N, C-alpha and C positions, 0 to 999 in steps of 0.2 A: 504494500500500500504506500502510495506516494506521500500522503499527508498523515503523519502519525497522530496529530491532534484530532483530525476528523475521524480517523479509525477508532481511536479510544472512545471518543464521544459516541460513535455509533454502537460500539460494544456495550456501553452503559445504557443506551436506549434499549438495545436487545435484551439485556439481562433484566432491566426494569419491567419491560413488558412481560417477561416470564414470571417475575415475582407477582405482578398484578393479576395475571391470568390464573396463576395457581391459587391465589387468594380468592378470586372470583369462583373458581371451581369448588373450593371449600364451602362456599355458600350454597352451591347446588347439591352438595352432599347432605342428604336429609338427616343422617345421624349426627353430623357435625352441626348442621343448622339448628337442630333442636337444642344442642348444647350451647351454641352461641346465644340463643334466646334466653337461656338461664343465666348467662354470664360466667359459666364454668365449663371449660372444654378439657375433658380428661384430667380433671384436677387442677388445671391452670385457671386461675381467676382472671377474667377479662374485666378489669376495672379501668378507671381513668388513668391511673399511674401506669398500668401495663400498656394502654393505648398510647400514652405519651412516649414511653420507651420504644414502642413499635414505630411511632412516627419518626423518632430520631434515626432509627435504623433504616427506614425507607427513604429518608431525606438524603442519605449518603449517595445512593446511586443517582438520585434525581439531580443533586447539585453537581455530581461528577460529569453529567452531560454537558453542563456549562463550563465547569472548571477545566475539563479536558481540552476545550477549544480555546480558552482564554489565558491560562497560566503559561508563563515562560517554561522552557524545557525542564530545568532542574526541579522547580516547584511542582510542575505537572507530573513528572515521573514519581516524585515522592508522594504526592496526593493520590495517584493511582495505585501505588504499591500499598500504602497504608489503608486506603478505602477498600481495595480488593481483598486484602488480608482480613480486614474486619468482617466484610460480608461473607467471605469464605468460611471463617470460623463460626459466624452466626448461623449459617446454613448447615454446617456440619453438626453443630450443637442441636439444632431443631430435629435432626434425625433420631435423637435419643430422648425426645419428649413425646410421650403418648404413643399412639399407634400410627405408624407410617403407612399411608395408603399407597397403592400402586401409582396413582396419578401424581401424588406428592413426591414420591421417589423419582419419578420420571423428570419432573420439573427441577427438583433439587440437583440431580446429576447434571442437567444442562446449566443451571445457575452456578454450581460449584466449578464446573469445567470452565465456564466463561470467566469467572472472577480469578481463577488460577491463571488463565491465559492472560488476563489483563495485567496481573502482577508480573508474570514472566516477560511480557511485551515491554512493560515500563522499565523493568530492570535492564533488559537488553538495550533499550533506547538510552537509558541513563549511562550505560557503559560506552556508547558510541562517542567518539571525540568530536566529530563534526556536528554542527548544529543543523538538524533537519527538522522541518516543521511537522 
């Protein structure tokens, strides 16, 4: 890819859409929907504090769409490395909470692979001596 900033931004759009669609599918899962309506999903209390933390986690890929296009190379690389690592770890952790459905595992594998690729791509870009956009 010629423009590394555009490519990273596009990867964040891709992974964000996967996060969002997976969450949407969870609302279509009748057994989970019933639990969401009670505010307790497999022992996890869905309250205002939980939703605030979830909002912070979802803001990471959303803001990375913009930051990947606007930050200078070094800051861009580090933002992508740190954000990709946080999102990868968060997704891996979710695999050990409650029952993992087949559709959730499908999306999780795509999301984890994508964020690991983002981290790897940013590290490789950081190691390059010449400034490429």
